N, C-alpha and C positions, 0 to 999 in steps of 0.2 A: 362626460361624467363630472359631477361637481367634486370638489375637495371636502374634506371633512370640516374645514373652517367655513364653508359656504352653506353647510346644513344647519338647520335650526329646527328643533323638534320640541313641542310645547305640550305640557299635560294639563288637563283641565279636570277639576273635580277634586274629591268626590262631591257628588250632588245628587241626592235622592238615591245613593246607592249606586251610581253610574260615574264612569271615568270617561275621558275622551283624550285622544293624540291627535294633535296637529302638526302641520309642516309648513313652513314658509316657502312661498313660491316667489323667488326673487324677479323673475320676469313679470308676473302679474301684481307683484307687491301687495300680496295678501296671504293670510293664513287660511288653510283649510283643513278640515279635520273630520274624525268619525267618532260616534259614541261607541264605546267598547262595551260588548256584553249584552247586545241586544239580538233577537232572532232576525231583525230587519236592518237595512242599511240606513243609518240616521246619521247625516252630514251636518256640519256647521262651517261658518266662515266669518272671518273679520279681518279689519285692517290693522289693528293694534291688539296687543294681548288683553287689555281690558274689553275691548269689543269682541274678541274671540270668547271670553269668559261669558259675556252677556249671551252671545249666540249660542253657546254650548248649553247654557241653563235653558234657553227657550226652546232648544231642540229637544231637550230631555222632557221638559213640560208637554211640548206638542205630542211627543211619542207615548208619553203616559196617558194623555188625554185620548189619544187614537186607541190605545189599547183598552182603555175603560170603555170606550164607545163600541167595542167590537167584541166584548165578552159574551160568550154563548152564541154567537153569530155562526 
């Protein structure tokens, strides 16, 4: 179990009405997160906070594009 000082949580957004929550994996040296408030599992990852923010926005855009392409299907 990690101590509180070893935990790092990062919040992304809001972007197009969505937010994300990410945690830092010290072993892999990468942030990994999930978009909150979707019916599907939408994930993103980045090596830095700025890279994480870009990946979050790209994941939201991809998710919205996917949803638009499957309306009425």
